[in-house]
C-alpha positions in Angstrom: -41.2 -60.5 39.6 -38.7 -59.3 42.2 -36.3 -62.2 41.3 -36.4 -61.0 37.6 -35.6 -57.4 38.6 -32.8 -58.6 40.8 -31.3 -60.5 37.9 -31.6 -57.5 35.6 -30.0 -55.2 38.1 -27.2 -57.5 38.9 -24.9 -56.5 36.0 -25.3 -52.8 36.9 -24.6 -53.5 40.5 -21.5 -55.6 39.6 -20.2 -52.8 37.3 -20.8 -50.2 40.0 -19.0 -52.3 42.5 -16.0 -52.7 40.2 -15.8 -48.9 39.7 -16.0 -48.5 43.4 -13.2 -51.0 44.0 -11.0 -49.2 41.4 -11.8 -45.8 43.0 -10.9 -47.1 46.5 -7.6 -48.4 45.1 -7.0 -45.6 42.6 -3.6 -44.7 44.1 -2.4 -48.3 43.6 -3.6 -48.3 40.0 -2.0 -44.9 39.3 1.2 -46.2 41.0 1.2 -49.2 38.7 0.7 -46.9 35.7 3.6 -44.7 36.8 5.8 -47.8 37.4 5.0 -49.1 33.9 5.9 -45.7 32.4 9.2 -45.6 34.2 10.2 -49.1 33.2 9.2 -48.6 29.6 11.0 -45.2 29.5 14.1 -46.8 31.1 14.1 -49.5 28.4 13.7 -47.0 25.6 16.5 -44.8 26.9 18.9 -47.8 27.1 18.1 -49.2 23.7 20.5 -48.2 20.9 19.2 -45.4 18.6 18.4 -46.3 15.1 18.8 -43.8 12.3 17.2 -43.9 8.9 18.9 -42.5 5.8 16.9 -42.3 2.6 17.9 -42.0 -1.0 15.4 -41.3 -3.8 16.3 -42.4 -7.3 14.8 -42.8 -10.8 15.6 -46.0 -12.7 16.8 -45.1 -16.2 15.6 -46.7 -19.5 18.0 -47.7 -22.2 18.2 -44.5 -24.2 19.6 -46.4 -27.3 16.6 -48.7 -27.6 14.4 -46.2 -29.4 16.9 -45.2 -32.0 18.0 -48.8 -32.4 14.5 -49.8 -33.4 14.0 -46.9 -35.7 17.4 -47.3 -37.4 17.0 -51.0 -38.1 13.4 -50.8 -39.3 12.5 -53.7 -41.5 16.0 -55.0 -41.5 15.8 -55.7 -37.8 12.7 -57.8 -38.4 14.5 -59.7 -41.1 17.5 -60.5 -39.0 15.9 -61.1 -35.7 18.9 -62.9 -34.3 21.1 -59.9 -34.6 18.4 -57.7 -33.1 18.1 -59.9 -30.1 21.9 -60.0 -29.7 21.9 -56.2 -29.5 19.3 -56.2 -26.8 16.2 -55.3 -28.7 14.2 -57.9 -26.8 14.7 -56.0 -23.5 12.1 -53.2 -23.0 12.4 -50.1 -21.0 10.3 -51.4 -18.2 12.4 -54.6 -18.0 15.5 -52.5 -17.8 14.2 -50.5 -14.9 13.1 -53.6 -13.0 16.5 -55.1 -13.6 18.1 -52.0 -12.0 16.0 -52.3 -8.9 16.6 -56.0 -8.7 20.4 -55.5 -8.9 20.2 -52.8 -6.2 18.8 -55.3 -3.7 20.5 -58.4 -5.0 22.6 -60.8 -3.0 25.6 -60.4 -5.2 25.7 -56.7 -4.9 25.1 -56.7 -1.1 27.8 -59.3 -0.5 30.2 -57.4 -2.8 29.7 -54.2 -0.8 30.1 -55.9 2.5 33.3 -57.6 1.4 34.8 -54.5 -0.2 34.2 -52.4 2.9 34.9 -55.2 5.5 31.5 -54.7 7.1 31.2 -58.0 8.9 32.8 -56.7 12.1 30.5 -53.6 11.8 27.3 -55.5 11.2 28.1 -58.1 13.9 30.0 -55.9 16.3 28.6 -57.7 19.3 30.5 -60.8 18.2 33.7 -59.0 17.3 36.7 -58.4 19.5 38.3 -55.1 18.3 41.4 -55.6 20.3 42.3 -59.1 19.0 40.5 -58.7 15.6 38.9 -62.0 16.1 35.3 -63.3 16.6 34.2 -63.9 20.2 32.3 -67.0 19.1 34.0 -70.3 18.4 31.1 -72.3 17.0 31.5 -72.3 13.2 27.7 -72.1 12.8 27.6 -68.8 14.7 30.6 -67.1 13.0 29.3 -64.3 10.7 29.5 -64.9 7.0 28.7 -63.0 3.9 25.5 -65.0 3.5 24.4 -64.0 7.1 25.4 -60.4 6.4 23.1 -60.5 3.3 20.2 -61.9 5.3 20.8 -59.3 8.1 20.8 -56.5 5.5 17.5 -57.7 4.0 15.7 -58.0 7.3 17.1 -55.2 9.4 19.1 -52.7 7.4 17.8 -52.1 3.9 14.2 -51.3 2.7 13.3 -50.5 -0.9 9.9 -49.2 -2.0 8.8 -48.4 -5.6 6.1 -45.9 -6.6 4.3 -47.3 -9.6 2.7 -43.9 -10.4 5.9 -41.7 -10.3 8.4 -44.4 -11.1 10.5 -43.3 -8.2 12.4 -45.8 -6.1 13.2 -45.1 -2.4 15.8 -47.0 -0.4 16.1 -46.5 3.3 19.1 -47.7 5.3 18.6 -48.1 9.1 21.6 -48.2 11.3 22.9 -47.1 14.7 25.3 -44.6 13.1 23.7 -41.8 11.2 26.8 -41.1 9.0 27.2 -44.8 8.1 23.5 -45.1 7.2 23.8 -42.2 4.7 27.1 -43.5 3.4 25.8 -47.0 2.8 22.7 -45.8 1.1 24.6 -43.6 -1.4 27.3 -46.2 -1.9 24.9 -49.0 -2.8 23.3 -46.8 -5.5 26.8 -45.9 -6.8 27.8 -49.6 -6.8 24.7 -50.6 -8.6 25.5 -48.1 -11.4 29.1 -49.3 -11.5 28.1 -53.0 -11.7 25.5 -52.5 -14.4 27.8 -50.1 -16.4 30.7 -52.6 -16.4 28.4 -55.4 -17.4 26.9 -53.4 -20.3 30.4 -52.5 -21.5 31.5 -56.1 -21.4 28.3 -57.2 -23.3 28.8 -54.5 -25.9 32.4 -55.5 -26.4 31.5 -59.1 -27.0 28.7 -58.1 -29.4 31.0 -55.7 -31.3 33.5 -58.5 -31.8 30.9 -60.9 -32.9 29.2 -58.5 -35.3 32.5 -57.5 -36.8 33.3 -61.1 -37.6 29.8 -61.6 -39.1 30.2 -58.6 -41.3 33.2 -60.2 -43.0 31.4 -63.5 -43.6 28.6 -62.2 -45.9 28.5 -60.5 -49.3 24.8 -59.6 -49.2 24.3 -55.9 -49.1 21.1 -56.1 -46.9 22.8 -58.4 -44.5 25.8 -56.1 -44.1 23.5 -53.2 -43.6 21.7 -55.0 -40.9 24.9 -56.0 -39.2 26.4 -52.5 -39.4 23.2 -51.0 -38.0 23.3 -53.2 -35.0 27.0 -52.7 -34.7 26.6 -49.0 -34.6 24.0 -49.3 -31.9 26.4 -51.5 -29.9 29.1 -48.9 -30.2 26.7 -46.2 -29.1 25.7 -48.3 -26.1 29.3 -48.8 -25.1 30.1 -45.1 -25.4 27.0 -44.2 -23.3 28.0 -46.7 -20.6 31.6 -45.4 -20.5 30.5 -41.8 -20.4 27.7 -41.8 -17.8 28.3 -42.5 -14.1 24.6 -42.7 -13.3 24.0 -45.5 -15.9 21.1 -47.3 -14.4 19.9 -45.2 -11.4 19.7 -41.4 -11.4 19.8 -40.0 -7.9 17.0 -37.5 -7.3 17.6 -36.9 -3.6 20.8 -38.3 -2.1 20.8 -39.7 1.5 22.0 -37.3 4.2 22.9 -38.2 7.8 19.8 -37.7 9.9 20.1 -35.7 13.1 17.1 -37.3 14.8 16.8 -41.0 15.6 13.9 -42.9 14.0 13.7 -45.3 17.0 13.1 -45.9 19.8 10.3 -43.4 20.1 10.6 -42.7 23.8 7.3 -40.9 24.2 5.4 -43.8 22.6 7.2 -46.3 24.9 6.3 -44.2 28.0 2.6 -44.0 27.0 2.4 -47.7 26.2 4.2 -48.5 29.5 1.7 -46.4 31.4 -1.3 -48.0 29.7 0.1 -51.5 30.4 0.7 -50.6 34.1 -2.8 -49.1 34.3 -4.4 -52.3 32.9 -2.3 -54.6 35.1 -3.0 -52.5 38.2 -6.7 -52.3 37.5 -6.8 -56.0 36.8 -5.0 -56.8 40.1 -7.5 -54.6 42.0 -10.5 -56.2 40.4 -9.2 -59.7 41.1 -8.6 -58.9 44.7 -12.1 -57.4 44.9 -13.7 -60.6 43.4 -11.8 -62.8 45.8 -12.5 -60.6 48.8 
């Protein structure tokens, strides 16, 4: 009976002894917590600040698609090839998804990096500003446009879409607040430019093709179908040439943030203190068990 009671009381006695050991060495434990907080705070203060600049935009649908369908009517269904040529097969949702896809595409990112000579900026630790050469000699370590695109995707650019509102948010994270805001606004502007120029080129090709087709047929209905699609293509070209925000309408442009998003120094200090507290407590308990 006594042996059973002793075994039942052993855990309580062991726990009490552990608390007693911690209390006896409380100053050592607190010193470890303070040391952890100081080390973590020092690391946080030496880390480069990261700023986040956010631009909010709304992908735009093709405003000519609705009128195009209504104007062609039954003729569009009769001459499906011409309707497909004019872009009738692309819906509004597909057009919006395309805009977001282009915004974060490799071709657009590499184009922007190359236009603005951003390789020395993105990989400044490997760049010698005095000699304007790379500090690395290994060809595999020399920054390239492909590496810049991978770096942009993993560390710089983040894009989120809200399915309920249709809004798209792009956040650029960088050590310079002004550059972060500039890159965010520039990428949206470049996306509109890229898609606008592509739409103009497509419409010009379609207009030339449709104009040739109109001269090859004497059927009245066929000509009416061709001219209807041709008019739509002309409208699309005019719209593309006259609207700067062709694919993405900026709702809230990015501005240079005044407060860094990271590192969060207070969080680092608290985590460092907790880590020091655990390590100090663990050390004291180990010494108590061995002693």
